[in-house]
C-alpha positions in Angstrom: -15.7 -28.2 -3.6 -12.6 -26.8 -2.4 -10.2 -29.3 -3.6 -12.3 -29.4 -7.4 -12.2 -25.4 -7.7 -8.4 -25.9 -7.0 -7.9 -28.7 -9.3 -9.7 -26.8 -12.1 -7.9 -23.5 -11.5 -4.5 -25.0 -11.8 -5.5 -27.1 -15.0 -7.1 -24.1 -16.7 -3.5 -22.2 -16.1 -1.7 -24.8 -18.2 -4.5 -24.7 -21.3 -3.7 -23.4 -24.7 -5.5 -20.4 -25.2 -5.9 -20.4 -29.3 -9.0 -22.3 -29.3 -10.6 -20.0 -26.9 -9.6 -16.9 -28.7 -11.2 -18.5 -31.8 -14.6 -18.3 -30.0 -13.9 -14.7 -29.0 -12.9 -15.7 -25.4 -9.3 -14.6 -23.8 -7.8 -16.4 -21.0 -5.1 -15.2 -19.1 -3.7 -15.3 -15.7 -0.2 -15.9 -13.4 1.3 -18.4 -11.1 3.5 -16.8 -8.2 5.0 -19.0 -5.8 7.8 -17.8 -2.9 9.5 -20.4 -0.9 11.9 -20.6 1.9 13.8 -23.5 3.6 14.5 -21.9 7.0 17.4 -22.4 9.1 18.0 -21.3 13.0 20.1 -18.1 13.3 21.3 -17.2 16.7 22.7 -14.0 15.2 19.6 -12.5 14.1 17.2 -14.4 16.2 15.6 -16.1 13.3 14.0 -19.4 14.1 13.1 -22.6 11.8 9.2 -22.8 12.0 9.3 -25.4 9.8 11.1 -27.6 7.1 9.5 -25.9 4.0 7.4 -22.7 4.0 6.0 -21.3 0.9 2.9 -18.5 -0.2 1.5 -19.6 -3.7 -1.0 -18.1 -5.8 -2.7 -18.9 -8.8 -5.1 -16.6 -11.0 -7.0 -17.3 -14.0 -9.1 -14.3 -16.0 -11.6 -14.9 -18.7 -12.7 -12.2 -20.7 -15.4 -12.1 -23.3 -17.4 -9.5 -25.1 -20.5 -10.2 -22.4 -19.0 -11.9 -19.6 -15.7 -11.6 -17.6 -14.6 -14.3 -14.5 -12.0 -14.9 -12.5 -10.6 -17.2 -9.8 -8.0 -17.7 -7.7 -6.2 -20.3 -5.7 -4.0 -19.9 -2.8 -1.8 -22.2 -1.2 -0.6 -21.2 2.5 -0.3 -24.0 4.4 2.9 -23.0 5.6 3.1 -19.3 5.5 6.3 -17.5 5.0 7.5 -15.5 8.3 5.2 -12.6 9.0 2.1 -14.2 7.9 0.4 -15.1 11.2 -1.3 -18.3 12.0 -4.7 -17.0 10.6 -2.8 -17.0 7.0 -2.6 -20.9 7.5 -4.8 -22.8 5.1 -5.5 -23.1 1.2 -8.4 -22.8 -0.9 -10.1 -20.5 -3.7 -11.1 -17.1 -1.6 -11.4 -15.1 -4.5 -14.1 -16.1 -7.3 -16.3 -13.5 -9.7 -18.2 -13.0 -12.6 -19.1 -9.8 -14.1 -21.7 -9.0 -16.7 -21.5 -6.6 -19.2 -24.8 -5.2 -21.0 -24.0 -2.0 -22.7 -24.3 0.8 -20.4 -24.6 -1.5 -17.1 -22.0 -3.9 -15.6 -23.1 -6.5 -12.9 -20.7 -8.2 -10.9 -21.4 -11.1 -8.5 -18.4 -12.8 -6.0 -15.8 -11.3 -4.7 -14.5 -7.9 -5.9 -12.1 -4.9 -5.3 -13.7 -1.4 -5.1 -11.9 2.0 -4.2 -14.1 5.1 -3.7 -12.2 8.7 -4.5 -8.8 8.4 -2.7 -9.9 5.6 -0.5 -11.0 7.6 2.3 -14.2 5.9 3.4 -13.5 2.7 0.9 -10.6 1.0 -0.6 -10.2 -2.6 -1.0 -7.1 -3.9 -2.7 -4.5 -7.1 -2.5 -1.0 -6.4 -1.7 0.4 -9.8 -1.0 3.8 -8.5 0.1 2.0 -7.1 3.2 -0.9 -10.0 3.5 -3.9 -7.6 2.6 -6.8 -8.9 0.8 -9.7 -7.2 2.3 -11.9 -7.8 -0.9 -15.7 -7.8 -0.4 -18.0 -11.1 -1.2 -21.2 -9.8 -2.6 -22.9 -7.6 -5.3 -21.8 -4.5 -7.3 -23.5 -2.7 -10.3 -21.8 0.2 -12.1 -23.9 2.2 -14.5 -22.5 4.7 -17.1 -25.7 6.2 -18.6 -24.0 9.0 -20.2 -20.6 10.1 -21.1 -18.9 11.5 -18.3 -21.1 10.0 -15.5 -20.5 6.6 -13.7 -22.6 5.4 -11.0 -21.8 2.7 -8.7 -23.5 0.6 -5.7 -22.3 -2.3 -3.8 -22.9 -4.4 -0.9 -20.9 -7.5 0.5 -19.3 -8.9 3.7 -15.3 -8.3 3.8 -12.8 -11.0 3.7 -10.7 -11.5 6.8 -8.0 -14.3 5.7 -9.8 -17.2 5.4 -13.1 -16.1 6.8 -15.5 -13.4 6.3 -16.7 -10.6 8.6 -20.1 -10.9 9.5 -21.2 -7.0 9.3 -22.7 -5.9 6.0 -20.7 -3.1 4.0 -22.9 -1.1 1.6 -22.2 1.7 -0.7 -22.7 4.2 -3.4 -20.4 6.4 -5.6 -21.1 8.9 -8.3 -18.7 10.9 -10.6 -19.5 13.5 -13.3 -17.3 14.8 -15.6 -18.5 18.5 -16.1 -16.5 19.1 -19.7 -18.7 16.7 -21.2 -22.0 19.0 -20.5 -20.4 22.7 -20.6 -18.7 22.7 -24.0 -16.5 25.8 -23.2 -14.9 23.8 -20.5 -13.7 21.2 -23.4 -12.8 23.7 -25.8 -10.6 25.3 -23.0 -9.0 21.9 -22.2 -10.3 21.9 -19.0 -11.4 19.0 -17.1 -13.6 19.0 -14.1 -14.6 16.1 -12.0 -17.2 15.9 -9.1 -17.5 13.2 -7.0 -19.3 11.9 -4.0 -19.5 8.7 -2.0 -21.4 7.0 0.8 -20.5 3.7 2.7 -22.5 2.0 5.5 -21.4 -0.9 8.0 -24.5 -2.4 9.7 -23.4 -4.8 12.5 -25.7 -6.5 14.8 -23.5 -6.1 18.2 -24.8 -8.3 20.9 -21.5 -7.7 23.1 -21.4 -5.0 25.6 -18.2 -3.5 27.3 -18.6 -2.8 30.6 -16.8 0.2 32.0 -18.4 0.0 35.7 -21.3 -1.7 37.5 -23.6 1.3 36.1 -22.2 2.4 32.9 -21.7 0.2 29.5 -20.9 1.0 26.0 -23.6 0.6 23.5 -22.1 0.1 20.1 -24.4 1.6 17.2 -25.4 -1.0 14.6 -25.2 1.5 11.9 -22.0 3.5 11.2 -21.9 5.8 8.1 -19.2 7.5 6.2 -19.2 10.1 3.2 -17.0 11.7 1.0 -17.3 14.6 -1.5 -14.4 15.6 -4.0 -13.6 17.6 -7.0 -10.6 17.4 -9.4 -9.7 20.1 -12.2 -6.9 19.6 -14.7 -6.0 21.9 -17.2 -2.6 21.1 -19.4 0.1 20.8 -17.1 -1.8 22.0 -13.9 -3.8 19.3 -11.7 -5.9 19.9 -8.6 -7.5 17.5 -6.3 -9.8 18.5 -3.1 -11.4 16.0 -0.8 -13.3 15.7 2.3 -14.9 12.7 4.4 -16.8 12.3 7.6 -17.4 9.4 9.5 -20.0 8.8 12.1 -19.5 7.6 15.7 -17.6 4.7 15.5 -16.4 3.6 19.4 -13.5 0.8 18.9 -10.5 -0.4 20.5 -8.4 1.7 18.0 -9.9 5.3 19.2 -10.4 4.1 22.9 -14.5 3.6 22.6 -15.3 7.4 21.9 -18.3 8.4 20.1 -16.6 11.3 18.5 -17.4 11.6 14.6 -14.1 11.2 12.2 -13.1 13.3 9.6 -10.3 13.7 6.7 -9.5 16.5 4.5 -6.8 16.8 1.6 -5.7 19.0 -0.6 -3.3 18.1 -3.5 -2.0 20.2 -6.4 0.6 19.5 -9.2 2.2 20.7 -12.2 4.3 19.0 -15.0 5.4 20.5 -18.3 9.0 20.7 -20.1 11.2 19.0 -17.6 9.7 20.8 -14.5 7.5 18.8 -11.9 5.7 20.4 -9.0 3.7 18.7 -6.1 2.0 20.2 -2.9 -0.3 18.1 -0.7 -1.9 18.7 2.8 -3.9 16.2 4.5 -5.6 16.4 8.0 -7.3 13.4 9.4 -8.8 12.4 13.0 -10.4 9.4 14.2 -10.4 7.6 10.7 -9.8 4.1 11.8 -12.8 2.5 10.0 -13.1 -1.4 10.7 -15.7 -3.8 9.2 -16.2 -5.4 12.9 -15.8 -4.4 16.1 -14.5 -7.6 17.8 -10.9 -6.8 18.9 -9.6 -9.9 17.8 -10.6 -9.3 14.6 -9.9 -5.6 14.0 -6.5 -5.2 15.6 -3.7 -4.1 13.2 -4.2 -3.7 9.4 -6.7 -6.6 9.2 -10.3 -5.7 8.4 -9.6 -2.1 7.3 -12.4 -0.7 5.2 -10.9 2.5 3.9 -7.3 3.7 3.6 -5.3 6.9 4.0 -2.4 7.7 1.9 0.9 8.8 3.9 1.9 11.7 2.0 5.7 10.6 2.6 8.2 9.5 0.3 7.8 5.7 -0.9 11.6 4.6 -0.2 13.1 2.0 -2.6 16.5 2.0 -1.2 17.4 -0.5 1.8 18.7 2.0 4.2 16.1 4.6 3.4 13.5 2.3 4.1 14.6 1.3 7.7 12.3 3.7 9.3 8.9 3.8 7.2 5.8 5.7 8.4 2.5 4.2 9.0 -0.4 6.5 8.6 -1.8 7.2 12.3 -5.4 6.6 11.6 -7.1 6.8 15.3 -4.9 9.5 16.2 -5.3 11.9 13.4 -2.4 13.9 11.8 -1.4 16.7 9.8 0.8 15.4 7.0 2.3 17.5 4.1 4.5 16.9 1.2 6.3 19.1 -1.3 8.3 17.9 -4.4 10.3 19.5 -7.0 11.7 17.9 -10.1 14.1 19.4 -12.7 15.5 18.2 -15.7 18.7 20.3 -16.8 18.9 20.1 -20.5 21.8 18.3 -22.7 24.7 20.5 -23.6 24.0 23.2 -20.6 26.6 24.3 -18.0 24.7 22.2 -15.4 23.1 19.6 -17.5 26.6 18.9 -19.2 26.7 16.6 -22.1 23.9 14.1 -21.2 21.6 16.2 -19.0 20.7 16.1 -15.6 17.9 15.2 -13.3 17.5 17.0 -9.6 14.7 16.1 -7.6 14.0 17.4 -4.1 11.1 15.9 -1.7 10.2 17.4 1.5 7.6 15.4 4.0 6.1 16.3 7.3 3.5 14.8 9.8 2.6 16.6 13.0 -0.1 15.3 15.8 -3.0 17.1 15.5 -4.1 19.4 18.9 -6.2 17.3 21.1 -7.9 18.3 24.3 -9.4 15.8 26.3 -12.1 16.3 28.8 -10.8 16.8 32.2 -13.9 15.2 34.2 -14.6 12.1 35.9 -17.9 11.7 34.2 -18.0 8.8 32.1 -20.5 9.7 29.7 -18.7 13.0 29.0 -15.2 11.2 28.4 -16.8 9.2 25.8 -17.5 12.4 23.5 -13.5 11.9 23.3 -12.1 15.2 22.8 -11.9 18.6 21.0 -9.4 19.9 18.8 -8.8 23.0 16.8 -8.6 22.5 13.0 -5.4 24.3 12.3 -3.5 23.9 15.4 -0.8 21.4 15.6 -0.3 19.0 18.5 3.2 18.9 20.4 4.7 15.7 18.8 6.1 15.3 15.4 5.7 12.0 14.2 7.7 12.2 11.1 10.0 14.5 8.6 12.2 13.4 5.9 14.0 15.5 3.3 15.4 13.8 0.2 17.5 15.1 -2.2 18.3 13.1 -5.5 20.7 14.1 -8.6 21.0 11.8 -11.7 23.4 12.3 -14.4 24.7 10.1 -17.3 28.3 10.7 -17.2 29.0 8.7 -20.7 27.2 6.6 -23.0 27.8 3.7 -20.7 27.8 5.2 -17.2 24.8 6.4 -15.3 25.3 7.7 -11.5 22.6 8.7 -9.3 23.3 10.3 -5.5 20.8 10.8 -3.0 21.0 12.4 0.6 18.1 11.7 3.1 17.6 13.3 6.4 14.9 11.5 8.7 13.2 12.4 12.0 11.1 9.3 12.8 9.1 9.0 15.9 9.3 5.4 16.8 7.2 5.4 19.7 4.3 6.6 17.7 4.6 4.3 15.0 5.7 1.2 16.7 4.9 1.7 20.7 8.5 2.4 21.8 12.1 3.3 20.9 11.6 7.2 21.2 12.6 9.6 18.3 15.4 8.5 15.8 17.3 10.9 13.6 19.0 9.5 10.7 21.5 10.9 7.8 21.4 8.7 5.0 23.9 8.9 1.8 23.4 6.7 -1.3 25.5 6.0 -4.3 23.7 4.0 -7.2 25.6 3.3 -10.6 25.0 1.4 -13.7 27.5 0.8 -16.2 26.5 -0.8 -19.6 29.0 -2.8 -20.9 27.4 -3.7 -23.9 23.5 -4.3 -25.3 23.2 -7.3 -23.1 25.5 -6.8 -20.2 25.1 -4.3 -17.4 26.6 -3.9 -14.1 24.7 -2.0 -11.5 25.9 -1.3 -7.7 24.8 0.5 -4.7 26.8 2.2 -1.8 24.6 3.4 1.2 25.4 4.6 4.5 23.1 5.6 7.7 24.3 7.6 10.6 22.4 7.7 14.1 22.6 8.1 17.4 19.7 6.4 18.4 18.1 2.9 18.0 21.0 0.5 16.6 23.6 3.2 15.4 24.9 3.1 12.3 24.1 1.1 8.9 26.1 0.3 5.8 24.6 -1.5 2.8 26.4 -2.7 -0.7 25.1 -4.4 -3.4 26.1 -5.6 -6.9 23.7 -6.7 -9.6 25.2 -8.3 -13.0 22.5 -8.5 -15.8 23.1 -10.6 -18.8 20.1 -9.9 -20.9 17.7 -11.4 -21.4 18.1 -14.4 -19.5 20.4 -14.3 -16.3 20.7 -11.9 -13.3 23.2 -12.3 -10.3 22.8 -10.1 -7.1 25.0 -10.1 -3.9 24.7 -7.6 -1.2 25.3 -7.2 2.5 23.6 -5.0 5.0 26.1 -4.5 8.0 24.8 -3.0 11.2 28.3 -1.4 12.2 26.8 0.7 14.9 25.7 -1.9 17.7 25.1 -5.5 17.0 28.1 -5.9 14.3 25.6 -8.2 12.4 25.8 -8.8 8.6 22.5 -9.2 6.6 24.0 -11.0 3.5 22.3 -12.1 0.7 23.0 -13.7 -3.1 20.5 -14.5 -5.7 20.5 -15.8 -9.1 17.8 -15.1 -11.6 16.6 -16.8 -14.9 14.3 -15.3 -17.1 12.7 -17.5 -20.1 9.6 -16.7 -22.0 7.1 -15.9 -19.6 8.8 -17.8 -16.9 10.8 -16.1 -14.1 12.8 -18.1 -11.6 15.0 -16.9 -8.8 17.0 -18.5 -6.0 19.5 -17.7 -3.4 20.6 -17.8 0.4 20.9 -14.8 2.8 19.2 -13.3 6.1 16.4 -11.0 6.4 16.3 -8.3 9.1 13.1 -8.1 11.2 11.4 -5.0 10.8 8.5 -3.2 9.3 7.3 -4.1 5.6 5.2 -1.0 4.5 3.1 0.2 1.4 1.4 3.6 1.1 1.4 4.3 4.8 0.3 0.5 5.8 2.8 -1.5 7.4 3.2 -5.1 8.4 5.9 -6.6 11.0 8.0 -9.1 9.5 10.4 -11.2 11.5 14.0 -12.0 10.9 14.7 -15.1 8.6 17.6 -17.1 7.3 17.9 -19.7 4.8 17.4 -21.0 1.0 14.7 -18.8 -1.0 12.9 -19.9 -4.4 10.6 -17.8 -6.2 8.6 -18.8 -9.3 6.4 -16.5 -11.7 4.5 -17.3 -14.6 2.3 -15.2 -16.7 0.2 -16.1 -19.6 
């Protein structure tokens, strides 16, 4: 059956869609294949783990008036570096059908869902991190009135090529008050109230013995709930959210029976070239996994929920060397403030073409945790106490970013960026102390003609900790609409004197994209939204193919 489904998925990807469209059915999909021919590299420590490694995904989506369906083939028989042995294999782990009956939608199979900001439920796919924690089961979505959405679901969660046994169930409701209060709509005010509930049911046979007398008893039911409110009017937007989780002893929280909680307040303003963002979040003991088995719940696998990091998502190579991962079990106070302003054209600061300035401040601090000073094991399992507004002793992460972007002529655009970081490597990675960095970035783009563009980057990172200073350079030549040539080098000029060089050629034609090259990849953490996965060093030839239809 697995081979048959795989064969049908590939065949349907290449079928012409015109015949289907005449019947009111649309077909779409994609193929993504990332390949590596690895080499041993004594300089970087990269090891040749196979002759040919690749991660391949083929998605197919069918849509019609009353029925949608989807399927995905995954081939990771010889996975890329950074994907554990659990990824090895191939098959069709994603398959679903959705019936649309007026105000009701019914989904059966695998699906992704998020309640609110994801504090108690977020299932999603992030291939670069190796995350796919979809649910296998059923979901119903009902929209009985305009502005009202009700959801209910149940299923088991995917973990690599298997499914965790515990049953995950939940419900969510959102109501747009402006649809029921005419005065709000007249004043262009939107208010949405939401609430969610998630339950994990697990039959736990295993007991962890702490002594010949005491043993841990795991709860069969773990419940979490969430309430939220969003307000928007014109340029203003405010979101407040609170979540709580019942006792959930696990390896992550050292088997304590304390409840978990998370609270967030976020406000933004955006109008006429000015944007302001202010955010604050406090969380403690919010690691929520779909199984209590340590071997299946370690790392980022089996996660039911997600807490955003409230730190700047860095896209430049050196600024992303020390990315922050949300500390779910330990808890944290996280703050972020960002201000952006566009200076208008033909002004003193804006110049002939205008200028954009953006500043971002992110700060993450430990919460105050006071552990019970007692030999009574029963009391110890209650965990700790903490004052809500009091900080702990450690700073987990701090960064200040300042970016200036200005068009100096019709053909040339320049961006300058300064980043100051404080990164607690011991907290995030388990060792290394605190790293302080200053990063300087220049990014320039010159357009020779409508089809020819040259972009270059120069970056420098200074630090007295870890491996010392780094330098990075990149040149990217684009010959629209088909070709792009990229060369780059990241050099550790502080300690190892290693160069991580890359050369890439990209070709686009129609719905196809092919990229090939050769180079080194540094060992480190790949992060997105506060979730991180360690990726080992690699050296070799790379080839990527993407097709969308």
